[in-house]
Residue, then its C-alpha position, 0 to 999 in steps of 0.5 A: m362123757s367122751g373125751f372129745i365132747k368134754e374137750f369141746y364143752y370146755g372150749n379146748i377145741e376150736p370148731q372154726e380153726f383156720s389154716p394159716e393160708l386161709a387166715a391170711k386170705l381172710k385178713s386180706k379180704l377183711n382189710a379190703l372190706v374195711e378200707n372200702e367201707k371207710a372210703l364210702d362212709s367218708t364220701l357219702k352224706g345224708e340219706e345216701k349214708d343212711l341207706f348205705l348203713k342200712y345196707v351194711n346192717a341188713h347184709n350182716e344180719f343176712l350173713a349171720v343167719s346164713i352162716t348159722d344155717s351152714f354150720i347146722s347143715g354141716f353138723r347134721l351132715g357129719a352126724r349122718f356120716a357118723y351114724d351111717t358109719f357106726v350104726d347103719g353100716 
C-alpha cells in the first residue's frame, strides 16, 4: 500500500481541508444562515412553521446528494488525470 493511501486510510489526510480565508467566509455565511433560520423559526407558527421545516429538511437532503455527487465526480476526474499521466500518456 502506498504511503499516501495508507495515510488517507488512517485519517491523517483531510480531503476537505479549507484555507483559513475560505474557513472564515464559510463561518460567516453559516452564522448568517443560522441567524436567519432562528428569526424565521421564532416568527412562523403552525402550518407555516411546518412548511418551513419541511423546506429546510428537503434542502439539506438535496445538498447531501449534490455534494456527494460532486465529490465522486471530482474524484473520478482526478483518477482520469492520473491514469492519463501515468498509463495513457
